[in-house]
C-alpha positions in Angstrom: 3.4 41.7 -38.9 7.5 42.0 -38.3 8.0 45.0 -40.2 5.4 46.8 -38.0 8.0 45.7 -35.0 11.2 46.2 -37.0 10.4 49.7 -37.8 9.0 50.9 -33.8 11.0 53.6 -32.5 12.2 51.8 -29.4 13.5 53.5 -26.6 17.1 51.9 -25.4 19.2 49.9 -27.1 18.3 46.5 -28.3 19.8 43.8 -26.9 18.3 41.4 -29.9 18.1 41.1 -33.3 14.9 41.3 -35.8 16.4 39.9 -38.5 16.5 35.9 -38.2 19.9 34.7 -39.6 21.6 37.7 -37.0 19.5 36.8 -34.3 21.1 33.3 -34.9 24.1 33.8 -34.2 23.2 35.3 -30.8 21.7 32.5 -30.0 24.7 30.3 -30.8 26.7 32.3 -28.7 24.3 32.0 -26.0 24.6 28.1 -26.0 28.2 28.8 -26.0 27.7 30.4 -22.8 25.9 27.7 -20.8 27.4 24.4 -21.8 31.0 25.6 -22.7 32.0 29.0 -20.2 29.5 28.8 -17.1 30.3 25.5 -16.5 33.9 25.7 -15.5 33.7 29.3 -14.5 31.2 28.7 -11.9 33.3 25.2 -10.9 36.7 27.9 -10.5 34.4 30.3 -9.2 33.3 27.7 -6.0 36.7 26.4 -6.3 38.4 29.6 -5.6 36.7 31.8 -4.0 36.5 29.5 -1.2 39.4 27.1 0.4 38.5 24.5 -0.7 40.6 24.6 -3.7 43.9 23.2 -1.8 44.1 20.9 0.4 46.1 19.8 3.3 48.9 18.5 1.1 48.5 21.3 -1.3 47.0 19.3 -4.2 44.5 21.2 -6.2 41.1 19.9 -6.1 40.9 19.4 -10.0 41.7 23.6 -10.5 44.2 22.9 -13.1 42.0 20.8 -15.3 39.4 23.2 -15.4 41.4 25.7 -15.9 42.6 24.7 -18.6 39.2 23.7 -19.6 38.2 27.2 -19.1 40.9 28.6 -21.3 40.4 26.5 -24.0 37.2 28.7 -24.1 38.5 32.0 -24.1 41.1 30.8 -26.6 37.8 31.0 -28.6 36.4 33.9 -27.5 39.7 35.5 -28.7 39.3 34.5 -32.3 35.8 35.5 -32.6 36.8 39.2 -30.3 39.4 39.7 -32.9 36.7 39.7 -35.7 33.7 41.5 -33.7 33.4 43.9 -30.7 30.7 41.9 -29.1 30.6 38.0 -29.0 27.8 37.9 -32.0 28.6 41.3 -34.1 29.6 44.4 -33.4 26.4 45.1 -31.1 26.3 44.5 -27.6 23.6 41.6 -27.4 22.2 39.5 -24.9 24.9 36.7 -25.6 27.1 39.1 -24.0 24.9 40.6 -20.5 24.4 36.6 -19.9 28.5 36.8 -19.5 28.3 39.5 -16.7 27.8 37.8 -13.4 30.5 35.3 -14.5 32.8 37.7 -15.4 32.4 39.8 -12.6 33.2 37.1 -10.4 36.3 35.7 -12.6 37.7 39.4 -12.5 37.7 39.1 -8.3 39.7 36.0 -8.5 43.6 36.3 -9.6 44.0 33.0 -11.4 41.1 33.2 -13.4 41.7 37.2 -13.7 45.3 36.6 -15.8 43.2 34.3 -18.1 41.4 37.0 -19.5 44.2 39.4 -18.9 46.6 37.7 -20.7 43.8 37.5 -23.6 43.8 41.2 -25.2 40.7 40.8 -27.0 38.6 38.6 -24.1 40.1 41.7 -21.9 38.8 44.2 -23.6 35.6 43.2 -24.2 35.2 42.5 -20.3 36.4 45.8 -19.3 34.4 47.4 -21.5 31.3 45.2 -20.7 31.8 45.1 -17.5 32.0 49.0 -17.5 28.6 49.4 -18.8 26.2 51.5 -17.0 23.7 49.0 -16.6 25.8 46.5 -15.3 27.6 49.4 -13.3 24.1 50.6 -11.6 23.5 47.1 -10.7 25.9 47.9 -7.6 25.5 51.4 -6.8 21.7 50.7 -6.2 22.9 47.4 -3.7 
């Protein structure tokens, strides 16, 4: 039955693999996004997109620690994206899609944009996926 689906013509671009070993790589990067990328990304977006980041005496509310945490994740991404065009392979998958909202927000904050821009492979990946017509349409329809 699996072959029947695998051989069907699809409209548009599939975001998954039909081969289980390739889809396992996608699932791995979905887990990385969920457990390692998203937590520090969301915390930085929350802290840095408001005035909560710096208190009256100029101390950061743990921002440096969270930037370090996200930096370590982005170092892993930089190495992976040096091997493949996208996170799981040379094919755009749901693992990349899940990063879009947070990447969009991070690119709008100068200090976190620098984290991405300073890593050439991460920067190229980010620019490419944020420019995809399906993502830009989200904002043109708003």
